[in-house]
C-alpha positions in Angstrom: 101.8 -13.5 -93.3 103.4 -16.1 -95.6 102.4 -19.7 -95.8 104.1 -22.8 -97.1 102.3 -25.1 -99.5 103.6 -28.6 -100.3 102.3 -31.0 -103.0 102.6 -31.8 -106.7 102.5 -29.1 -109.3 100.1 -31.0 -111.5 97.5 -31.6 -108.8 94.4 -29.5 -109.3 93.8 -29.1 -105.6 97.3 -27.9 -105.0 96.8 -25.4 -107.9 93.6 -24.1 -106.2 95.4 -23.7 -102.9 98.3 -21.8 -104.4 96.0 -19.5 -106.4 93.9 -18.8 -103.4 96.9 -18.0 -101.3 98.3 -15.7 -104.0 95.0 -13.8 -104.4 94.8 -13.3 -100.6 98.3 -11.8 -100.5 99.8 -14.6 -98.4 103.0 -14.9 -100.5 102.9 -18.7 -100.6 106.2 -20.6 -100.8 105.6 -23.7 -102.8 107.7 -26.9 -102.5 107.3 -30.2 -104.4 107.3 -33.2 -102.0 110.0 -34.9 -104.0 112.4 -31.9 -103.5 112.3 -31.9 -99.7 115.5 -33.4 -98.4 113.9 -33.8 -95.0 110.5 -35.2 -96.1 110.3 -37.9 -93.5 111.0 -35.3 -90.7 108.4 -32.9 -92.1 105.8 -35.7 -92.5 106.3 -36.6 -88.8 105.9 -32.9 -87.8 102.8 -32.5 -89.9 101.2 -35.6 -88.4 102.1 -34.4 -84.9 100.4 -31.1 -85.6 97.4 -32.1 -87.7 97.0 -35.7 -86.8 98.0 -38.8 -88.8 94.5 -39.2 -90.2 94.8 -35.7 -91.7 98.1 -36.4 -93.4 97.9 -40.1 -94.5 95.7 -40.4 -97.5 93.9 -43.8 -97.5 91.8 -42.6 -100.4 94.9 -42.3 -102.6 94.9 -44.5 -105.7 98.3 -45.6 -104.7 97.0 -47.0 -101.4 93.8 -48.5 -102.9 95.9 -50.4 -105.5 98.0 -52.0 -102.8 97.3 -55.7 -101.9 95.4 -56.0 -98.6 98.5 -57.4 -96.9 100.6 -54.4 -98.1 97.8 -52.0 -96.9 97.9 -53.8 -93.5 101.7 -53.4 -93.2 101.6 -49.7 -94.1 98.8 -49.0 -91.7 100.2 -51.1 -88.8 101.6 -48.1 -87.0 102.1 -44.4 -87.4 105.8 -45.1 -87.9 105.0 -47.4 -90.8 102.7 -44.7 -92.3 105.5 -42.1 -92.1 107.9 -44.5 -93.8 105.4 -45.3 -96.5 104.6 -41.6 -97.2 108.3 -40.7 -97.3 108.9 -43.5 -99.7 105.9 -42.6 -101.8 104.6 -39.1 -101.3 101.5 -39.8 -103.3 100.2 -41.3 -100.0 100.3 -37.8 -98.4 97.0 -35.9 -98.5 97.6 -32.8 -100.5 98.1 -30.0 -100.5 99.8 -29.5 -97.1 99.6 -25.9 -96.0 101.3 -24.4 -92.9 102.1 -21.0 -91.4 104.5 -22.6 -89.0 101.9 -23.1 -86.3 98.9 -24.6 -88.0 99.0 -27.5 -90.5 96.1 -28.2 -92.9 95.8 -30.9 -95.5 93.5 -30.9 -98.5 92.2 -27.6 -99.6 89.0 -26.4 -98.0 88.8 -22.7 -98.6 86.7 -22.0 -95.5 89.2 -23.9 -93.2 92.2 -22.2 -94.8 90.6 -18.8 -94.4 90.0 -19.4 -90.7 93.5 -20.7 -90.2 95.6 -18.4 -92.4 93.8 -15.1 -92.7 
């Protein structure tokens, strides 16, 4: 079974997920967030599958550095969160891993083994 992994190539957590998937023979397809022409649509689908809290990264430095009023505007609705993540993918919890059915964010080896093996 192949899985898709999305993120940034320099992110250590993304690297761990990719290495894990390769060692397990999952033939991971990797895509950089910035190279996805349909990023907004994918974010919406990931959030629908995994839940908005799993996809939107409130712990991201990008979010924490925002002024309180900007944070409030971004978190006002799921639509606002999707718009913000599409405009600045650093707000997406990474990596995003999917096999087409299950969507996981962040790399927890135990969870990924249960979902993808």
